[in-house]
C-alpha positions as CSV (number, residue, x, y, z in Angstrom):
1,M,0.0,0.0,0.0
2,L,1.3,3.4,-0.9
3,L,1.3,6.2,1.6
4,F,4.0,8.4,0.2
5,C,4.7,9.5,-3.4
6,P,7.6,7.5,-4.9
7,T,8.6,10.5,-7.0
8,C,8.7,13.4,-4.5
9,G,8.1,11.7,-1.1
10,N,4.9,13.7,-0.1
11,V,1.8,12.1,1.4
12,L,-0.6,10.7,-1.1
13,I,-4.3,11.6,-0.9
14,V,-7.2,9.5,-2.0
15,E,-9.4,11.0,-4.7
16,E,-12.2,9.8,-6.9
17,G,-11.2,9.2,-10.5
18,Q,-13.3,8.5,-13.6
19,K,-13.5,4.7,-13.0
20,C,-12.3,4.1,-9.5
21,Y,-10.6,5.7,-6.5
22,R,-6.9,6.5,-6.8
23,F,-3.9,7.7,-4.8
24,A,-2.7,11.1,-6.1
25,C,0.1,13.5,-5.2
26,N,-0.7,17.2,-4.6
27,T,2.8,18.4,-5.7
28,C,3.6,16.2,-8.7
29,P,1.5,14.5,-11.4
30,Y,1.8,11.0,-9.8
31,V,-1.4,9.0,-9.8
32,H,-2.0,5.3,-8.8
33,N,-5.4,3.7,-9.4
34,I,-6.9,1.6,-6.6
35,N,-8.2,-1.7,-8.0
36,R,-8.8,-3.6,-4.8
37,K,-9.7,-3.1,-1.2
38,V,-7.0,-1.4,0.8
39,T,-6.7,-2.1,4.5
40,S,-4.0,-1.5,7.1
41,R,-4.1,-2.4,10.8
42,K,-1.6,-1.4,13.5
43,Y,-1.8,-2.9,16.9
44,P,0.2,-0.9,19.5
45,K,2.4,-2.6,22.0
46,L,0.8,-2.1,25.4
47,K,2.9,-1.0,28.4
48,E,3.2,-3.1,31.5
49,V,0.9,-2.0,34.3
50,D,2.6,-1.3,37.6
51,D,0.9,-2.0,40.9
52,V,-0.4,1.3,42.3
53,L,-0.5,0.3,46.0
54,G,2.6,-1.9,45.9
55,G,1.0,-5.2,45.3
56,S,0.3,-7.9,47.9
57,A,3.4,-7.0,50.0
58,A,1.9,-3.6,50.8
59,W,-0.8,-5.3,52.9
60,E,1.5,-7.4,55.2
61,N,1.7,-4.9,58.1
62,V,-1.9,-3.7,58.1
63,D,-3.9,-3.6,61.4
64,S,-6.3,-6.4,61.7
65,T,-9.1,-7.2,64.2
66,A,-11.0,-10.3,65.2
67,G,-14.7,-9.6,65.2
68,E,-17.0,-10.7,68.0
69,N,-18.8,-13.4,65.9
70,C,-15.9,-14.1,63.6
71,Q,-13.0,-16.5,63.9
72,P,-9.5,-15.0,64.3
73,H,-8.0,-13.5,61.2
74,T,-11.2,-13.5,59.2
75,A,-12.2,-9.9,59.7
76,I,-9.5,-7.5,58.5
77,G,-9.8,-3.8,59.2
78,L,-7.8,-2.0,56.5
79,L,-6.8,1.6,57.2
80,V,-7.8,3.6,54.2
81,F,-7.4,7.4,54.1
82,W,-9.5,9.2,51.5
83,L,-8.3,12.7,50.4
84,S,-11.2,14.9,49.6
85,P,-11.0,18.3,47.7
86,W,-13.8,19.7,50.0
87,L,-11.8,19.4,53.2
């Protein structure tokens, strides 16, 4: 698939010709007829996502409580501080 003009190197535009669509250059007389379907797909490489809170190791030293009706180590009280713009 042509994206740039092989003569001058400028970007080709798609225009409607007499029989079909065609790639044409704005600066030189280059024209290339499009006879079949033209497709192009680019899949970007995704970045690796970092753990925002430090992963599972960040929760090792968190305060925990045993509830009245719960077995030990089943009710975990996590300390979470919310920052609010209205404070």
